[in-house]
ZAMAR-99531 format. One record per residue (C-alpha): residue in three letters; x, y negated, z. Coordinates in nm, 4 decimals, decimal comma. Last residue first. Layout:
REM ZAMAR-99531
<r residu="ALA" c1="X" c2="Y" c3="Z"/>
...
***
This chain:
REM ZAMAR-99531
<r residu="GLU" c1="7,0533" c2="-9,5206" c3="6,9526"/>
<r residu="ARG" c1="6,9469" c2="-9,3410" c3="6,6335"/>
<r residu="LYS" c1="7,2029" c2="-9,2253" c3="6,3924"/>
<r residu="LEU" c1="7,3246" c2="-9,4417" c3="6,0657"/>
<r residu="SER" c1="7,6606" c2="-9,2371" c3="5,8791"/>
<r residu="ARG" c1="7,9601" c2="-9,3637" c3="5,9309"/>
<r residu="GLU" c1="8,0468" c2="-9,7090" c3="5,7324"/>
<r residu="MET" c1="8,0581" c2="-9,9794" c3="5,9479"/>
<r residu="ILE" c1="8,3262" c2="-9,7994" c3="6,1156"/>
<r residu="ASN" c1="8,5075" c2="-9,7232" c3="5,8864"/>
<r residu="ARG" c1="8,5134" c2="-10,0874" c3="5,8007"/>
<r residu="ILE" c1="8,6415" c2="-10,1501" c3="6,1140"/>
<r residu="ALA" c1="8,8787" c2="-9,9537" c3="6,1217"/>
<r residu="LYS" c1="8,9970" c2="-10,0470" c3="5,7697"/>
<r residu="GLN" c1="9,0382" c2="-10,4166" c3="5,8804"/>
<r residu="PRO" c1="9,2451" c2="-10,3166" c3="6,2157"/>
<r residu="SER" c1="9,4872" c2="-10,1700" c3="5,9182"/>
<r residu="LYS" c1="9,5969" c2="-9,8643" c3="5,9984"/>
<r residu="GLY" c1="9,9776" c2="-9,7746" c3="6,1734"/>
<r residu="GLY" c1="9,8981" c2="-9,4375" c3="6,2572"/>
<r residu="ARG" c1="9,9886" c2="-9,4437" c3="6,6584"/>
<r residu="LEU" c1="9,8368" c2="-9,7612" c3="6,7323"/>
<r residu="ILE" c1="9,5846" c2="-9,8533" c3="6,4587"/>
<r residu="ALA" c1="9,4872" c2="-9,4914" c3="6,4187"/>
<r residu="THR" c1="9,4150" c2="-9,4595" c3="6,7672"/>
<r residu="VAL" c1="9,2102" c2="-9,7659" c3="6,8156"/>
<r residu="GLN" c1="9,0213" c2="-9,5999" c3="6,4974"/>
<r residu="GLU" c1="8,9712" c2="-9,3223" c3="6,7861"/>
<r residu="THR" c1="8,8587" c2="-9,4548" c3="7,0568"/>
<r residu="ILE" c1="8,5734" c2="-9,6328" c3="6,8402"/>
<r residu="PRO" c1="8,4991" c2="-9,3538" c3="6,7133"/>
<r residu="LEU" c1="8,4585" c2="-9,1364" c3="7,0553"/>
<r residu="GLU" c1="8,3041" c2="-8,7893" c3="6,9333"/>
<r residu="VAL" c1="8,2745" c2="-8,5365" c3="7,1870"/>
<r residu="GLY" c1="8,3831" c2="-8,1817" c3="7,2130"/>
<r residu="ALA" c1="8,5102" c2="-8,1484" c3="7,5057"/>
<r residu="SER" c1="8,8588" c2="-8,0890" c3="7,3977"/>
<r residu="TYR" c1="8,8428" c2="-8,3440" c3="7,1135"/>
<r residu="ALA" c1="8,7375" c2="-8,5821" c3="7,3261"/>
<r residu="LEU" c1="9,0590" c2="-8,5170" c3="7,6037"/>
<r residu="ALA" c1="9,2789" c2="-8,5657" c3="7,3048"/>
<r residu="LEU" c1="9,1383" c2="-8,9074" c3="7,2052"/>
<r residu="LEU" c1="9,1348" c2="-9,0526" c3="7,5656"/>
<r residu="ALA" c1="9,5360" c2="-8,9132" c3="7,5875"/>
<r residu="ALA" c1="9,5228" c2="-9,0778" c3="7,2631"/>
<r residu="ALA" c1="9,3766" c2="-9,4229" c3="7,3826"/>
<r residu="THR" c1="9,5713" c2="-9,4452" c3="7,6875"/>
<r residu="GLY" c1="9,9457" c2="-9,5171" c3="7,6106"/>
<r residu="VAL" c1="9,8002" c2="-9,8542" c3="7,4640"/>
<r residu="GLY" c1="9,5173" c2="-9,9360" c3="7,6546"/>
<r residu="GLU" c1="9,7592" c2="-9,9686" c3="7,9239"/>
<r residu="ALA" c1="9,8864" c2="-10,3117" c3="7,8190"/>
<r residu="VAL" c1="10,2083" c2="-10,3311" c3="8,0164"/>
<r residu="MET" c1="10,3325" c2="-10,6325" c3="8,1584"/>
<r residu="LYS" c1="10,6513" c2="-10,8904" c3="8,0060"/>
<r residu="MET" c1="10,5149" c2="-10,8975" c3="7,6940"/>
<r residu="GLY" c1="10,6747" c2="-11,0068" c3="7,3673"/>
<r residu="ALA" c1="10,8664" c2="-10,6585" c3="7,2916"/>
<r residu="LEU" c1="10,4694" c2="-10,5360" c3="7,2862"/>
<r residu="VAL" c1="10,3793" c2="-10,7800" c3="7,0489"/>
<r residu="GLU" c1="10,6621" c2="-10,6687" c3="6,7856"/>
<r residu="ALA" c1="10,6258" c2="-10,3109" c3="6,8184"/>
<r residu="LEU" c1="10,2322" c2="-10,3416" c3="6,7688"/>
<r residu="ALA" c1="10,3186" c2="-10,5175" c3="6,4038"/>
<r residu="HIS" c1="10,1338" c2="-10,8412" c3="6,3442"/>
<r residu="GLY" c1="9,9258" c2="-10,9091" c3="6,1533"/>
<r residu="LYS" c1="9,6188" c2="-11,1200" c3="6,3449"/>
<r residu="GLY" c1="9,4198" c2="-10,8245" c3="6,4408"/>
<r residu="LEU" c1="9,6795" c2="-10,6493" c3="6,5853"/>
<r residu="GLU" c1="9,7521" c2="-11,0005" c3="6,7801"/>
<r residu="ILE" c1="9,4397" c2="-11,0137" c3="6,8908"/>
<r residu="GLY" c1="9,4178" c2="-10,6606" c3="6,9647"/>
<r residu="VAL" c1="9,7147" c2="-10,6447" c3="7,2124"/>
<r residu="HIS" c1="9,5805" c2="-10,9753" c3="7,3281"/>
<r residu="ARG" c1="9,2606" c2="-10,7236" c3="7,4771"/>
<r residu="ASN" c1="9,4867" c2="-10,4934" c3="7,6287"/>
<r residu="ARG" c1="9,6420" c2="-10,7334" c3="7,8414"/>
<r residu="SER" c1="9,2881" c2="-10,9331" c3="7,9855"/>
<r residu="LEU" c1="9,4170" c2="-11,3085" c3="8,0963"/>
<r residu="ALA" c1="9,1391" c2="-11,4868" c3="7,8428"/>
<r residu="GLY" c1="8,8524" c2="-11,2500" c3="7,9570"/>
<r residu="THR" c1="8,6272" c2="-11,1262" c3="7,7313"/>
<r residu="CYS" c1="8,6861" c2="-10,7560" c3="7,6421"/>
<r residu="THR" c1="8,8326" c2="-10,7073" c3="7,9623"/>
<r residu="LEU" c1="8,6314" c2="-10,8777" c3="8,1700"/>
<r residu="VAL" c1="8,3216" c2="-10,6967" c3="8,0242"/>
<r residu="LEU" c1="8,4242" c2="-10,3583" c3="8,0498"/>
<r residu="ASP" c1="8,5384" c2="-10,4374" c3="8,3778"/>
<r residu="GLY" c1="8,1345" c2="-10,4858" c3="8,4946"/>
<r residu="LEU" c1="8,0492" c2="-10,2059" c3="8,2639"/>
<r residu="GLY" c1="8,2600" c2="-9,9563" c3="8,3663"/>
<r residu="ALA" c1="8,4231" c2="-9,9822" c3="8,7529"/>
<r residu="LEU" c1="8,1865" c2="-10,2451" c3="8,8402"/>
<r residu="GLY" c1="7,8249" c2="-10,0136" c3="8,7396"/>
<r residu="SER" c1="7,7085" c2="-9,9048" c3="8,4796"/>
<r residu="LEU" c1="7,9459" c2="-9,5711" c3="8,3939"/>
<r residu="THR" c1="7,8804" c2="-9,5225" c3="8,7679"/>
<r residu="ASN" c1="7,4993" c2="-9,4502" c3="8,6629"/>
<r residu="ARG" c1="7,6426" c2="-9,1532" c3="8,4418"/>
<r residu="LYS" c1="7,8063" c2="-8,9577" c3="8,6929"/>
<r residu="ALA" c1="8,1085" c2="-8,7790" c3="8,6016"/>
<r residu="GLY" c1="8,1098" c2="-8,4170" c3="8,4939"/>
<r residu="LEU" c1="8,3601" c2="-8,4042" c3="8,1573"/>
<r residu="ALA" c1="8,0905" c2="-8,4594" c3="7,9148"/>
<r residu="GLN" c1="7,9189" c2="-8,7181" c3="8,1251"/>
<r residu="ALA" c1="8,2407" c2="-8,9135" c3="8,1641"/>
<r residu="LEU" c1="8,3057" c2="-8,8553" c3="7,7888"/>
<r residu="ARG" c1="7,9260" c2="-9,0131" c3="7,6486"/>
<r residu="LYS" c1="7,9465" c2="-9,3095" c3="7,9092"/>
<r residu="MET" c1="8,2847" c2="-9,3779" c3="7,7736"/>
<r residu="GLU" c1="8,1261" c2="-9,3743" c3="7,4126"/>
<r residu="ALA" c1="7,7976" c2="-9,6014" c3="7,5484"/>
<r residu="LEU" c1="8,0046" c2="-9,8442" c3="7,6589"/>
<r residu="GLY" c1="8,2029" c2="-9,8927" c3="7,3604"/>
<r residu="ARG" c1="7,8718" c2="-9,9072" c3="7,1973"/>
<r residu="THR" c1="7,7834" c2="-10,1954" c3="7,4060"/>
<r residu="ILE" c1="8,0655" c2="-10,4083" c3="7,3935"/>
<r residu="LEU" c1="8,1611" c2="-10,3583" c3="6,9815"/>
<r residu="ALA" c1="7,7552" c2="-10,4764" c3="6,8984"/>
<r residu="ALA" c1="7,8644" c2="-10,7751" c3="7,1456"/>
<r residu="LEU" c1="8,1801" c2="-10,8834" c3="7,0095"/>
<r residu="SER" c1="8,0499" c2="-10,8419" c3="6,6408"/>
<r residu="ASN" c1="7,7911" c2="-11,0821" c3="6,6926"/>
<r residu="ALA" c1="7,9846" c2="-11,2716" c3="6,9070"/>
<r residu="GLY" c1="8,2245" c2="-11,3879" c3="6,6540"/>
<r residu="LEU" c1="8,4867" c2="-11,1813" c3="6,3795"/>
<r residu="GLY" c1="8,7955" c2="-11,3827" c3="6,2930"/>
<r residu="LEU" c1="9,0417" c2="-11,1185" c3="6,2640"/>
<r residu="GLY" c1="9,2438" c2="-11,2002" c3="6,6024"/>
<r residu="GLN" c1="8,8896" c2="-11,1846" c3="6,7371"/>
<r residu="CYS" c1="8,7622" c2="-10,8486" c3="6,6060"/>
<r residu="ALA" c1="9,1113" c2="-10,7034" c3="6,7374"/>
<r residu="GLY" c1="9,1220" c2="-10,8333" c3="7,0958"/>
<r residu="ALA" c1="8,7630" c2="-10,6132" c3="7,0630"/>
<r residu="ALA" c1="8,9153" c2="-10,3228" c3="6,9698"/>
<r residu="ILE" c1="9,2108" c2="-10,3399" c3="7,2453"/>
<r residu="ALA" c1="8,9463" c2="-10,3659" c3="7,4885"/>
<r residu="ILE" c1="8,7849" c2="-10,0793" c3="7,3936"/>
<r residu="VAL" c1="9,0851" c2="-9,8796" c3="7,4671"/>
<r residu="ASN" c1="9,1148" c2="-10,0674" c3="7,8231"/>
<r residu="LYS" c1="8,7770" c2="-10,0056" c3="7,8569"/>
<r residu="MET" c1="8,8350" c2="-9,5881" c3="7,8475"/>
<r residu="ALA" c1="9,1546" c2="-9,6083" c3="8,1446"/>
<r residu="GLY" c1="8,9235" c2="-9,7652" c3="8,4152"/>
<r residu="ALA" c1="8,6021" c2="-9,6134" c3="8,3255"/>
<r residu="LEU" c1="8,8014" c2="-9,2297" c3="8,3513"/>
<r residu="GLU" c1="8,9107" c2="-9,3162" c3="8,6667"/>
<r residu="VAL" c1="8,5566" c2="-9,4220" c3="8,8839"/>
<r residu="GLY" c1="8,4201" c2="-9,1405" c3="8,7176"/>
<r residu="LEU" c1="8,6505" c2="-8,8734" c3="8,8140"/>
<r residu="VAL" c1="8,6282" c2="-9,0417" c3="9,1894"/>
<r residu="ASP" c1="8,2565" c2="-9,0242" c3="9,2063"/>
<r residu="ASP" c1="8,1736" c2="-9,1275" c3="9,5232"/>
<r residu="ASN" c1="8,1235" c2="-9,4709" c3="9,5404"/>
<r residu="THR" c1="8,2052" c2="-9,7217" c3="9,8059"/>
<r residu="TYR" c1="8,1640" c2="-10,1426" c3="9,7294"/>
<r residu="LEU" c1="8,3973" c2="-10,3502" c3="9,8183"/>
<r residu="ARG" c1="8,3946" c2="-10,7497" c3="9,7822"/>
<r residu="PHE" c1="8,7302" c2="-10,9791" c3="9,7861"/>
<r residu="SER" c1="8,6903" c2="-11,3559" c3="9,8695"/>
<r residu="PRO" c1="8,6069" c2="-11,3663" c3="10,2459"/>
<r residu="GLY" c1="8,8260" c2="-11,0278" c3="10,3093"/>
<r residu="ALA" c1="8,7660" c2="-10,6725" c3="10,2516"/>
<r residu="PHE" c1="9,0101" c2="-10,4566" c3="10,2784"/>
<r residu="ALA" c1="9,0088" c2="-10,2208" c3="10,5860"/>
<r residu="LYS" c1="8,6230" c2="-10,2120" c3="10,5474"/>
<r residu="GLN" c1="8,6071" c2="-10,1035" c3="10,2492"/>
<r residu="LEU" c1="8,9157" c2="-9,8491" c3="10,3297"/>
<r residu="GLU" c1="8,7102" c2="-9,7241" c3="10,6388"/>
<r residu="ARG" c1="8,4220" c2="-9,6740" c3="10,4378"/>
<r residu="ALA" c1="8,5650" c2="-9,4596" c3="10,1292"/>
<r residu="LEU" c1="8,7923" c2="-9,2560" c3="10,4201"/>
<r residu="GLN" c1="8,4395" c2="-9,1812" c3="10,5975"/>
<r residu="TYR" c1="8,3116" c2="-9,0860" c3="10,2613"/>
<r residu="ASP" c1="8,5725" c2="-8,8438" c3="10,1180"/>
<r residu="THR" c1="8,5197" c2="-8,7911" c3="9,7825"/>
<r residu="SER" c1="8,6294" c2="-9,1513" c3="9,7104"/>
<r residu="ALA" c1="8,5683" c2="-9,4658" c3="9,5067"/>
<r residu="ILE" c1="8,6454" c2="-9,7993" c3="9,6586"/>
<r residu="VAL" c1="8,4637" c2="-10,0354" c3="9,3574"/>
<r residu="VAL" c1="8,5630" c2="-10,4205" c3="9,3072"/>
<r residu="ALA" c1="8,3805" c2="-10,7338" c3="9,3877"/>
<r residu="THR" c1="8,5958" c2="-11,0527" c3="9,3008"/>
<r residu="PRO" c1="8,5449" c2="-11,4151" c3="9,4677"/>
<r residu="GLN" c1="8,8224" c2="-11,6659" c3="9,3724"/>
<r residu="GLY" c1="9,0913" c2="-11,6457" c3="9,6271"/>
<r residu="ALA" c1="9,3892" c2="-11,7440" c3="9,3636"/>
<r residu="ALA" c1="9,5330" c2="-11,4019" c3="9,4024"/>
<r residu="ALA" c1="9,2241" c2="-11,2424" c3="9,2780"/>
<r residu="GLU" c1="9,2292" c2="-11,5176" c3="8,9686"/>
<r residu="ALA" c1="9,5820" c2="-11,4332" c3="8,9640"/>
<r residu="ALA" c1="9,5772" c2="-11,0471" c3="8,9175"/>
<r residu="PHE" c1="9,2289" c2="-11,0008" c3="8,6854"/>
<r residu="SER" c1="8,9814" c2="-10,7683" c3="8,9098"/>
<r residu="PRO" c1="8,7042" c2="-10,5940" c3="8,7597"/>
<r residu="GLY" c1="8,6732" c2="-10,2822" c3="8,8758"/>
<r residu="SER" c1="8,8780" c2="-10,0355" c3="9,0401"/>
<r residu="LEU" c1="9,0585" c2="-9,9073" c3="9,3596"/>
<r residu="VAL" c1="9,0613" c2="-9,5286" c3="9,3695"/>
<r residu="ALA" c1="9,0710" c2="-9,3003" c3="9,6791"/>
<r residu="PHE" c1="9,2703" c2="-8,9904" c3="9,7941"/>
<r residu="HIS" c1="9,3510" c2="-8,8113" c3="10,1501"/>
<r residu="PRO" c1="9,6098" c2="-8,5948" c3="10,0428"/>
<r residu="SER" c1="9,5789" c2="-8,2256" c3="10,0207"/>
<r residu="ARG" c1="9,9313" c2="-8,1527" c3="10,1409"/>
<r residu="GLU" c1="10,0100" c2="-7,7453" c3="10,1278"/>
<r residu="ALA" c1="9,8525" c2="-7,7995" c3="9,7552"/>
<r residu="SER" c1="10,0793" c2="-7,9909" c3="9,5843"/>
<r residu="LEU" c1="10,2156" c2="-8,3747" c3="9,7028"/>
<r residu="VAL" c1="10,3081" c2="-8,4176" c3="9,3292"/>
<r residu="GLN" c1="10,0285" c2="-8,2153" c3="9,1883"/>
<r residu="ALA" c1="9,7293" c2="-8,3710" c3="9,3738"/>
<r residu="VAL" c1="9,9197" c2="-8,7660" c3="9,3244"/>
<r residu="VAL" c1="9,9512" c2="-8,6335" c3="8,9344"/>
<r residu="GLU" c1="9,5847" c2="-8,5130" c3="8,9676"/>
<r residu="SER" c1="9,4200" c2="-8,8624" c3="9,1839"/>
<r residu="MET" c1="9,6073" c2="-9,0546" c3="8,8891"/>
<r residu="ARG" c1="9,4718" c2="-8,8801" c3="8,5482"/>
<r residu="ALA" c1="9,5829" c2="-8,6288" c3="8,3541"/>
<r residu="HIS" c1="9,6595" c2="-8,7030" c3="7,9933"/>
<r residu="SER" c1="9,9598" c2="-8,4494" c3="8,0250"/>
<r residu="GLU" c1="10,1922" c2="-8,6684" c3="7,8202"/>
<r residu="PRO" c1="10,0020" c2="-9,0206" c3="7,8314"/>
<r residu="GLU" c1="9,9286" c2="-9,0153" c3="8,2386"/>
<r residu="LEU" c1="9,5986" c2="-9,2315" c3="8,1964"/>
<r residu="GLY" c1="9,4846" c2="-9,5516" c3="8,2764"/>
<r residu="LYS" c1="9,3923" c2="-9,8219" c3="8,5242"/>
<r residu="THR" c1="9,5907" c2="-9,7694" c3="8,8363"/>
<r residu="ALA" c1="9,5357" c2="-9,9372" c3="9,1579"/>
<r residu="SER" c1="9,5373" c2="-9,5273" c3="9,3089"/>
<r residu="VAL" c1="9,4688" c2="-9,5226" c3="9,7075"/>
<r residu="ILE" c1="9,6775" c2="-9,2817" c3="9,8428"/>
<r residu="ALA" c1="9,5423" c2="-9,2217" c3="10,2796"/>
<r residu="ALA" c1="9,8218" c2="-9,1551" c3="10,5104"/>
<r residu="ASN" c1="9,7964" c2="-8,8040" c3="10,7510"/>
<r residu="ARG" c1="10,1667" c2="-8,7091" c3="10,6006"/>
<r residu="PRO" c1="10,3362" c2="-9,0133" c3="10,6926"/>
<r residu="ALA" c1="10,4820" c2="-9,1690" c3="10,3775"/>
<r residu="HIS" c1="10,8552" c2="-9,0474" c3="10,2782"/>
<r residu="PRO" c1="10,8147" c2="-8,7784" c3="10,0162"/>
<r residu="LEU" c1="10,5415" c2="-9,0585" c3="9,8606"/>
<r residu="VAL" c1="10,7652" c2="-9,2129" c3="9,7036"/>
<r residu="ALA" c1="11,0404" c2="-9,1221" c3="9,4905"/>
<r residu="SER" c1="10,7587" c2="-8,8516" c3="9,3898"/>
<r residu="TYR" c1="10,4551" c2="-9,1169" c3="9,3173"/>
<r residu="VAL" c1="10,7754" c2="-9,3180" c3="9,1284"/>
<r residu="SER" c1="10,8163" c2="-9,0274" c3="8,8803"/>
<r residu="ARG" c1="10,3988" c2="-8,9452" c3="8,8454"/>
<r residu="ALA" c1="10,3392" c2="-9,2949" c3="8,8168"/>
<r residu="TYR" c1="10,5639" c2="-9,4442" c3="8,5286"/>
<r residu="ALA" c1="10,3006" c2="-9,3332" c3="8,2145"/>
<r residu="ALA" c1="10,0315" c2="-9,5049" c3="8,4970"/>
<r residu="PRO" c1="10,1557" c2="-9,8143" c3="8,5089"/>
<r residu="ILE" c1="10,2288" c2="-9,8998" c3="8,8655"/>
<r residu="ALA" c1="9,9921" c2="-9,9786" c3="9,1373"/>
<r residu="GLY" c1="9,9522" c2="-9,7541" c3="9,3823"/>
<r residu="ILE" c1="9,8785" c2="-9,7972" c3="9,7187"/>
<r residu="VAL" c1="9,9567" c2="-9,6463" c3="10,0537"/>
<r residu="VAL" c1="9,7495" c2="-9,6215" c3="10,3209"/>
<r residu="ALA" c1="9,8397" c2="-9,5310" c3="10,7225"/>
<r residu="ALA" c1="10,2115" c2="-9,6158" c3="10,6271"/>
<r residu="ARG" c1="10,4341" c2="-9,4918" c3="10,9396"/>
<r residu="GLU" c1="10,7324" c2="-9,5207" c3="10,6748"/>
<r residu="VAL" c1="10,6384" c2="-9,6162" c3="10,3342"/>
<r residu="ALA" c1="10,8390" c2="-9,9975" c3="10,2880"/>
<r residu="GLU" c1="11,0966" c2="-9,9156" c3="10,4886"/>
<r residu="ARG" c1="11,1652" c2="-9,5816" c3="10,3032"/>
<r residu="VAL" c1="11,1342" c2="-9,6647" c3="9,9763"/>
<r residu="ASP" c1="11,4324" c2="-9,9747" c3="10,0221"/>
<r residu="HIS" c1="11,3450" c2="-10,2441" c3="9,7305"/>
<r residu="THR" c1="11,1502" c2="-10,4488" c3="9,9625"/>
<r residu="VAL" c1="10,9178" c2="-10,7485" c3="10,0103"/>
<r residu="ASN" c1="10,7813" c2="-10,7206" c3="10,3823"/>
<r residu="VAL" c1="10,4681" c2="-10,9192" c3="10,3798"/>
<r residu="GLY" c1="10,4314" c2="-11,1752" c3="10,6975"/>
<r residu="GLU" c1="10,6003" c2="-11,4648" c3="10,5046"/>
<r residu="PRO" c1="10,3014" c2="-11,4699" c3="10,2615"/>
<r residu="ILE" c1="10,3148" c2="-11,4274" c3="9,9623"/>
<r residu="GLU" c1="10,2619" c2="-11,7665" c3="9,7407"/>
<r residu="HIS" c1="10,0944" c2="-11,7538" c3="9,3447"/>
<r residu="GLY" c1="10,2455" c2="-11,9954" c3="9,0588"/>
<r residu="PRO" c1="10,3954" c2="-11,6992" c3="8,9065"/>
<r residu="LEU" c1="10,2711" c2="-11,3350" c3="8,9250"/>
<r residu="TYR" c1="10,4655" c2="-11,1403" c3="8,6730"/>
<r residu="ILE" c1="10,8195" c2="-11,2701" c3="8,6427"/>
<r residu="GLU" c1="10,8468" c2="-11,5533" c3="8,9235"/>
<r residu="ASN" c1="10,6815" c2="-11,3321" c3="9,1977"/>
<r residu="VAL" c1="10,6899" c2="-11,5948" c3="9,4932"/>
<r residu="ARG" c1="10,7873" c2="-11,6067" c3="9,8218"/>
<r residu="ARG" c1="11,1193" c2="-11,8163" c3="9,6832"/>
<r residu="GLU" c1="11,3747" c2="-11,5488" c3="9,8716"/>
<r residu="ARG" c1="11,1975" c2="-11,2157" c3="9,9178"/>
<r residu="ILE" c1="11,0249" c2="-11,2629" c3="9,6090"/>
<r residu="ALA" c1="11,3879" c2="-11,2902" c3="9,4645"/>
<r residu="ALA" c1="11,5526" c2="-11,0180" c3="9,6434"/>
<r residu="ALA" c1="11,2611" c2="-10,8366" c3="9,4995"/>
<r residu="LEU" c1="11,3339" c2="-10,9625" c3="9,1710"/>
<r residu="SER" c1="11,6717" c2="-10,7632" c3="9,2355"/>
<r residu="GLU" c1="11,6158" c2="-10,5000" c3="9,3701"/>
<r residu="ASP" c1="11,4212" c2="-10,3512" c3="9,0620"/>
<r residu="ARG" c1="11,1730" c2="-10,1159" c3="9,2202"/>
<r residu="VAL" c1="10,9097" c2="-10,3386" c3="9,4151"/>
<r residu="TRP" c1="10,7600" c2="-10,1766" c3="9,7047"/>
<r residu="LEU" c1="10,5687" c2="-10,4333" c3="9,8834"/>
<r residu="SER" c1="10,4529" c2="-10,3674" c3="10,3066"/>
<r residu="ILE" c1="10,1778" c2="-10,5354" c3="10,4658"/>
<r residu="ASP" c1="10,1012" c2="-10,4936" c3="10,8193"/>
<r residu="HIS" c1="9,7481" c2="-10,5680" c3="10,8498"/>
<r residu="ARG" c1="9,5171" c2="-10,8058" c3="11,0848"/>
<r residu="GLU" c1="9,1504" c2="-10,7465" c3="11,0112"/>
<r residu="HIS" c1="8,9152" c2="-10,9970" c3="10,7587"/>
<r residu="THR" c1="9,1699" c2="-10,9723" c3="10,5263"/>
<r residu="ARG" c1="9,3490" c2="-11,2755" c3="10,3800"/>
<r residu="SER" c1="9,6554" c2="-11,0402" c3="10,3689"/>
<r residu="LEU" c1="9,4979" c2="-10,7909" c3="10,1629"/>
<r residu="VAL" c1="9,4619" c2="-11,0352" c3="9,8923"/>
<r residu="ILE" c1="9,8138" c2="-11,1685" c3="9,8570"/>
<r residu="ALA" c1="9,9312" c2="-10,7998" c3="9,8838"/>
<r residu="LEU" c1="9,7005" c2="-10,6863" c3="9,6017"/>
<r residu="ALA" c1="9,8035" c2="-11,0093" c3="9,3680"/>
<r residu="THR" c1="10,1587" c2="-10,8542" c3="9,4179"/>
<r residu="GLY" c1="10,0577" c2="-10,5136" c3="9,3266"/>
<r residu="TRP" c1="9,8187" c2="-10,6612" c3="9,0548"/>
<r residu="SER" c1="10,0876" c2="-10,8797" c3="8,9514"/>
<r residu="GLY" c1="10,4315" c2="-10,6411" c3="8,9173"/>
<r residu="GLY" c1="10,5632" c2="-10,4709" c3="9,2557"/>
<r residu="GLY" c1="10,4371" c2="-10,1748" c3="9,3003"/>
<r residu="VAL" c1="10,3827" c2="-9,9401" c3="9,5920"/>
<r residu="ILE" c1="10,2409" c2="-10,1500" c3="9,7934"/>
<r residu="ALA" c1="10,2470" c2="-10,0062" c3="10,1763"/>
<r residu="ILE" c1="9,9636" c2="-10,0801" c3="10,4288"/>
<r residu="ARG" c1="10,0076" c2="-10,0540" c3="10,8159"/>
<r residu="THR" c1="9,6637" c2="-10,1254" c3="10,9980"/>
<r residu="MET" c1="9,6799" c2="-10,3400" c3="11,2747"/>
***
C-alpha cells in the first residue's frame, strides 16, 4: 500500500483522489483542503460541492484541513494547486512530509512574479540540502471527465526514470493511462503555454468566428509553443505529445475549459474583472501569459498569439484589434 497525499481541494485535486482510489494498486489517500469549512463539508457529504459537484469521493479517502495529518508518512505528495499560490502552499506543507517523499506537480502554469516553473519552486522551497524526487503529471484531463471514469491518458515526467516508472505503475487504473517522459521542462512549459492559446481560442468563439479560425489558431499556437520550448532547452517532440498537442486541443475546444471560457467572455465584450469574478476556479492562462512573454523576450523568441493575449488581459486591448494585428503581420514561410 502506498500512502499518497494530494495537496489542493480544487477540481483536479478532488478528481485525482477519486481516480487514484480506482487504481490497480491499493493506496492510502489523503486530500488536504485549505478551507476548513469546505474540508468539513466534504467529509460529511463525500462530495466537493464547490469544485467538483456530482462526483462521490470514496469513504477510504481521508479529507483533512490538517497539513501534518495529510502528508506525514506519505510516500508521494501531489500538488494540485494554482501556480500563484504554489510557493506558499508548498512552504507550509513540505516540511511535514518525509524527506524521501516523491513530489508530483499537477499544476499547469508558471509562478506569475518569478516566472518559475513548479519544479523550480519546489527545489527552492526544499533548498539544495534536500533535492526532491520530483515528477510532473500533465496532459489532456478535464477533472469531471476523469472523475466520472472516462478514459483519460496523461504523462508522468521525471528526470529519474525509475521514479517515473514507479509512479506510472502506482497511478494507472482501468480508465487512467500514463506514459512516461524524461522532459520535465517541456511538459511544464506545454502545460503553461496551452492555457494562453486557449484564451485566444475562446476569444475567437466569443467573436463568432468559425472552424477556419480555430484550426489556424491551434496550429500556429502549437508552432509558438514549440519555438519557446526549444529555445529554453526542451525537446520538440514533447510538444507533439499528450502534454503539448493533446492538452492544447482539449483546452482550445472543450466546453469544460476554464481558459477557453475566459476567452469566450472577453470576445463577447465583457471585462476581465467581471469574467474572473464570476468564476469559482482559477484560469491559469490569465496569470501565466505575461510570465511566458517575459521568458520569450529573454530568449529572443517571438510569440505573437501570447503577445496579443497579454495585451488583451493586461492592456485592455479589444479581441477584434488583437486578431487584426495577428492577421496583418508580415507574411512568412511556415
